C-alpha positions as a Markdown table, in Angstrom:
| # | Residue | x | y | z |
|---|---|---|---|---|
| 1 | Met | -62.1 | 37.1 | -11.2 |
| 2 | Arg | -62.6 | 34.4 | -8.5 |
| 3 | Arg | -61.2 | 36.5 | -5.7 |
| 4 | Ser | -63.3 | 37.4 | -2.7 |
| 5 | Val | -64.7 | 40.9 | -3.1 |
| 6 | Leu | -66.3 | 43.3 | -0.5 |
| 7 | Val | -68.5 | 46.2 | -1.8 |
| 8 | Ile | -68.9 | 48.9 | 0.7 |
| 9 | Asp | -70.6 | 52.3 | 1.1 |
| 10 | Cys | -70.4 | 54.8 | 4.0 |
| 11 | Glu | -72.7 | 57.7 | 4.9 |
| 12 | Thr | -71.1 | 60.4 | 7.0 |
| 13 | Thr | -71.8 | 63.5 | 9.1 |
| 14 | Gly | -70.2 | 65.6 | 6.4 |
| 15 | Leu | -67.1 | 65.8 | 4.2 |
| 16 | Gly | -64.6 | 67.4 | 6.6 |
| 17 | Glu | -61.6 | 65.9 | 8.3 |
| 18 | Phe | -63.4 | 65.6 | 11.7 |
| 19 | Asp | -66.6 | 64.2 | 10.3 |
| 20 | Arg | -67.6 | 60.6 | 11.2 |
| 21 | Ile | -69.4 | 57.6 | 9.6 |
| 22 | Val | -73.1 | 57.4 | 10.5 |
| 23 | Ser | -73.9 | 54.3 | 8.6 |
| 24 | Leu | -72.1 | 51.5 | 6.7 |
| 25 | Ala | -73.2 | 48.8 | 4.3 |
| 26 | Ala | -71.1 | 46.0 | 2.9 |
| 27 | Val | -71.9 | 43.1 | 0.6 |
| 28 | Pro | -69.5 | 40.2 | -0.1 |
| 29 | Leu | -69.1 | 38.8 | -3.6 |
| 30 | Lys | -67.4 | 35.8 | -5.1 |
| 31 | Gly | -67.0 | 35.3 | -8.8 |
| 32 | Gly | -69.0 | 38.5 | -9.2 |
| 33 | Gln | -72.0 | 37.1 | -7.4 |
| 34 | Ile | -73.3 | 37.9 | -3.9 |
| 35 | Ser | -71.9 | 35.2 | -1.7 |
| 36 | Gly | -73.1 | 36.1 | 1.8 |
| 37 | Glu | -75.3 | 38.2 | 4.0 |
| 38 | Ala | -75.2 | 42.0 | 3.7 |
| 39 | Ile | -74.0 | 44.1 | 6.6 |
| 40 | Tyr | -75.9 | 47.3 | 7.4 |
| 41 | Leu | -75.1 | 49.3 | 10.6 |
| 42 | Ala | -75.8 | 52.7 | 12.0 |
| 43 | Phe | -73.6 | 54.5 | 14.5 |
| 44 | Asp | -73.7 | 57.4 | 16.9 |
| 45 | Pro | -71.0 | 59.7 | 15.4 |
| 46 | Gly | -70.8 | 61.9 | 18.6 |
| 47 | Arg | -71.4 | 65.0 | 16.5 |
| 48 | Lys | -74.2 | 66.5 | 14.5 |
| 49 | Cys | -74.6 | 66.0 | 10.7 |
| 50 | Thr | -74.3 | 68.9 | 8.4 |
| 51 | Pro | -77.6 | 70.0 | 6.7 |
| 52 | Glu | -76.3 | 68.7 | 3.4 |
| 53 | Ala | -75.4 | 65.3 | 4.9 |
| 54 | His | -78.8 | 65.0 | 6.5 |
| 55 | Arg | -80.4 | 65.9 | 3.2 |
| 56 | Ile | -78.6 | 63.0 | 1.5 |
| 57 | His | -79.0 | 60.2 | 4.0 |
| 58 | Gly | -82.0 | 61.4 | 6.0 |
| 59 | Leu | -80.7 | 60.1 | 9.3 |
| 60 | Ser | -81.6 | 62.5 | 12.1 |
| 61 | Asp | -79.2 | 63.5 | 14.9 |
| 62 | Lys | -81.8 | 62.4 | 17.4 |
| 63 | Met | -82.0 | 58.9 | 16.0 |
| 64 | Leu | -78.3 | 58.5 | 15.5 |
| 65 | Ala | -77.6 | 59.5 | 19.1 |
| 66 | Arg | -79.5 | 56.4 | 20.2 |
| 67 | Gln | -77.1 | 54.1 | 18.2 |
| 68 | Pro | -73.9 | 52.4 | 19.4 |
| 69 | Pro | -70.7 | 54.1 | 18.4 |
| 70 | Phe | -68.5 | 52.8 | 15.6 |
| 71 | Ser | -66.0 | 51.5 | 18.2 |
| 72 | Val | -68.5 | 48.8 | 19.2 |
| 73 | Tyr | -68.2 | 47.2 | 15.8 |
| 74 | Ala | -64.7 | 48.3 | 14.9 |
| 75 | Glu | -62.8 | 45.1 | 15.5 |
| 76 | Arg | -65.3 | 42.9 | 13.7 |
| 77 | Leu | -65.5 | 45.3 | 10.7 |
| 78 | Ala | -61.7 | 45.5 | 10.5 |
| 79 | Arg | -61.5 | 41.7 | 10.2 |
| 80 | Ile | -64.3 | 41.6 | 7.6 |
| 81 | Val | -62.5 | 44.2 | 5.4 |
| 82 | Ala | -59.1 | 42.5 | 5.9 |
| 83 | Met | -60.5 | 39.2 | 4.7 |
| 84 | Ala | -61.5 | 40.6 | 1.3 |
| 85 | Glu | -59.0 | 40.3 | -1.5 |
| 86 | Leu | -60.6 | 43.2 | -3.3 |
| 87 | Val | -62.5 | 46.2 | -1.8 |
| 88 | Val | -64.9 | 48.0 | -4.1 |
| 89 | Ala | -66.7 | 51.3 | -3.6 |
| 90 | His | -68.0 | 54.2 | -5.6 |
| 91 | His | -65.4 | 56.9 | -4.9 |
| 92 | Ala | -63.4 | 54.4 | -3.0 |
| 93 | Ala | -60.9 | 56.9 | -1.6 |
| 94 | Phe | -63.7 | 58.7 | 0.3 |
| 95 | Asp | -65.0 | 55.5 | 2.0 |
| 96 | Leu | -61.5 | 54.1 | 2.8 |
| 97 | Asp | -60.3 | 57.5 | 4.2 |
| 98 | Phe | -63.3 | 57.7 | 6.5 |
| 99 | Leu | -62.9 | 54.1 | 7.6 |
| 100 | Ala | -59.3 | 54.6 | 8.3 |
| 101 | Arg | -60.0 | 57.6 | 10.5 |
| 102 | Asp | -62.8 | 56.0 | 12.4 |
| 103 | Phe | -60.7 | 52.9 | 13.0 |
| 104 | Glu | -57.9 | 55.1 | 14.3 |
| 105 | Arg | -60.3 | 56.9 | 16.7 |
| 106 | Ala | -61.5 | 53.5 | 17.9 |
| 107 | Ser | -57.8 | 52.4 | 18.5 |
| 108 | Val | -58.3 | 49.4 | 16.2 |
| 109 | Pro | -55.5 | 48.6 | 13.8 |
| 110 | Phe | -56.7 | 48.8 | 10.2 |
| 111 | Lys | -54.6 | 47.8 | 7.3 |
| 112 | Arg | -55.9 | 49.7 | 4.3 |
| 113 | Pro | -56.6 | 47.3 | 1.5 |
| 114 | Ile | -53.7 | 47.1 | -1.0 |
| 115 | Val | -56.1 | 46.1 | -3.8 |
| 116 | Gly | -59.1 | 48.4 | -4.3 |
| 117 | Tyr | -61.5 | 49.1 | -7.1 |
| 118 | Cys | -63.3 | 52.4 | -7.5 |
| 119 | Thr | -66.5 | 52.0 | -9.6 |
| 120 | Met | -66.5 | 55.8 | -10.1 |
| 121 | Leu | -63.0 | 55.8 | -11.8 |
| 122 | Ala | -63.8 | 52.7 | -13.7 |
| 123 | Tyr | -67.0 | 54.1 | -15.1 |
| 124 | Ala | -65.3 | 57.4 | -16.0 |
| 125 | Ala | -62.6 | 55.4 | -17.9 |
| 126 | Asp | -65.2 | 53.4 | -19.8 |
| 127 | Tyr | -67.6 | 56.2 | -20.4 |
| 128 | Pro | -65.5 | 59.4 | -20.7 |
| 129 | Gly | -67.3 | 62.7 | -20.6 |
| 130 | Lys | -70.3 | 61.2 | -18.8 |
| 131 | Ala | -71.4 | 62.3 | -15.3 |
| 132 | Lys | -69.8 | 59.9 | -13.0 |
| 133 | Ser | -71.8 | 60.0 | -9.8 |
| 134 | Leu | -73.4 | 56.7 | -8.6 |
| 135 | Ala | -76.8 | 58.1 | -9.5 |
| 136 | Ala | -75.8 | 59.1 | -13.0 |
| 137 | Ala | -73.9 | 55.9 | -13.7 |
| 138 | Ala | -76.7 | 53.7 | -12.5 |
| 139 | Arg | -79.3 | 55.6 | -14.5 |
| 140 | Ala | -77.2 | 55.7 | -17.7 |
| 141 | Leu | -76.7 | 51.9 | -17.6 |
| 142 | Gly | -80.3 | 51.1 | -16.5 |
| 143 | Leu | -79.3 | 49.7 | -13.2 |
| 144 | Gly | -81.9 | 51.6 | -11.0 |
| 145 | Glu | -82.5 | 55.0 | -9.6 |
| 146 | Gln | -80.9 | 56.6 | -6.6 |
| 147 | Glu | -83.5 | 58.4 | -4.5 |
| 148 | Ser | -83.2 | 61.9 | -3.1 |
| 149 | Arg | -82.7 | 60.4 | 0.3 |
| 150 | His | -80.6 | 57.3 | 0.0 |
| 151 | Ser | -79.1 | 54.9 | 2.5 |
| 152 | Ala | -75.8 | 53.2 | 2.5 |
| 153 | Met | -77.6 | 49.9 | 1.8 |
| 154 | His | -79.4 | 51.4 | -1.2 |
| 155 | Asp | -76.1 | 52.8 | -2.5 |
| 156 | Val | -74.1 | 49.7 | -2.0 |
| 157 | Ala | -76.7 | 47.7 | -3.9 |
| 158 | Leu | -76.3 | 50.0 | -6.9 |
| 159 | Ala | -72.5 | 49.8 | -6.5 |
| 160 | Val | -72.8 | 46.0 | -6.7 |
| 161 | Lys | -74.8 | 46.2 | -9.9 |
| 162 | Leu | -72.4 | 48.8 | -11.4 |
| 163 | Phe | -69.4 | 46.6 | -10.5 |
| 164 | Gln | -71.0 | 43.6 | -12.1 |
| 165 | Lys | -71.9 | 45.6 | -15.3 |
| 166 | Leu | -68.4 | 47.1 | -15.6 |
| 167 | Asn | -66.8 | 43.7 | -15.3 |
| 168 | Asp | -69.2 | 41.7 | -17.5 |
| 169 | Phe | -70.6 | 39.6 | -14.6 |
| 170 | Glu | -74.2 | 38.4 | -14.9 |
| 171 | Pro | -76.4 | 40.4 | -12.5 |
| 172 | Asn | -77.9 | 38.6 | -9.6 |
| 173 | Arg | -81.3 | 37.0 | -10.5 |
| 174 | Pro | -83.6 | 37.6 | -8.9 |
| 175 | Asp | -82.5 | 40.9 | -7.4 |
| 176 | Pro | -81.5 | 40.4 | -3.7 |
| 177 | Val | -83.8 | 41.2 | -0.8 |
| 178 | Trp | -82.0 | 43.2 | 1.9 |
| 179 | Pro | -83.0 | 44.9 | 5.1 |
| 180 | Ile | -84.0 | 48.5 | 4.5 |
| 181 | Arg | -83.1 | 49.5 | 8.0 |
| 182 | Pro | -79.7 | 49.1 | 9.7 |
| 183 | Leu | -79.4 | 45.7 | 11.4 |
| 184 | Asn | -78.4 | 47.2 | 14.7 |
| 185 | Leu | -81.0 | 50.0 | 14.7 |
| 186 | Val | -82.0 | 51.1 | 18.2 |
| 187 | Glu | -85.4 | 52.9 | 18.3 |
| 188 | Val | -87.7 | 54.4 | 20.8 |
| 189 | Ala | -90.2 | 51.8 | 22.1 |
| 190 | Lys | -93.0 | 51.4 | 19.7 |
| 191 | Ser | -95.7 | 48.8 | 19.1 |
| 192 | Ala | -94.7 | 45.3 | 18.3 |
| 193 | Thr | -96.0 | 45.8 | 14.7 |
| 194 | Glu | -93.6 | 48.7 | 14.2 |
| 195 | His | -90.7 | 46.9 | 15.8 |
| 196 | His | -90.6 | 43.9 | 13.4 |
| 197 | Thr | -87.8 | 43.7 | 10.9 |
| 198 | Arg | -89.1 | 44.8 | 7.5 |
| 199 | Leu | -87.6 | 43.7 | 4.2 |
| 200 | Lys | -87.9 | 45.3 | 0.8 |
| 201 | Ser | -86.1 | 45.0 | -2.4 |
| 202 | Phe | -83.0 | 47.2 | -2.5 |
| 203 | Gly | -84.6 | 49.5 | -5.1 |
| 204 | Asn | -86.8 | 51.1 | -2.4 |
| 205 | Asn | -85.5 | 53.4 | 0.3 |
| 206 | Gly | -87.1 | 52.6 | 3.6 |
| 207 | Leu | -85.1 | 55.1 | 5.8 |
| 208 | Asn | -87.3 | 58.2 | 5.0 |
| 209 | Asp | -89.7 | 57.4 | 7.8 |
| 210 | Leu | -86.8 | 57.6 | 10.3 |
| 211 | Ala | -85.5 | 60.9 | 9.1 |
| 212 | Asp | -87.2 | 63.2 | 11.6 |
| 213 | Glu | -87.5 | 60.9 | 14.7 |
């Protein structure tokens, strides 16, 4: 599989028709290996998160209200997705449905990828009867743990490893180092020390300290 692949994950305000994306992570692959820089963005969704959504991603309404809206990045994101020959996600229908709706709200044409790959359905086919959540699949295959509060970046990293495992690609060695905070994060003014960009291995979730800002 030499085609260009984009692995994505979206966190949202909730699961309803009128909910919005609050953060998005995307990682490009070529030949099953990471081939470029990861994208990690947070957005002002223009509405509050449900309690369940906040429990999952830990991004507070106050912090999200300080971010740019999805529309600021919509054209660039649409081009990035369109360039991929294969789009991968765990529960791909969920992520692609939300992307399509937010692109429509931003009045940006979005051609839904013709070729997609859902790691959730692929895992269920290979391991019938097993719990098929990303957390369960990653744990069962020894790929890492999904924390109680998990970011889009953390989840997309697990999805990359799951995609590699399911398709017999060698995992990246060493494990990639990615930003633990969204690349576009707008914060209240703090000390220079707190403002610097911090990097950790994807296995650690660094968004917990932003949850209640």
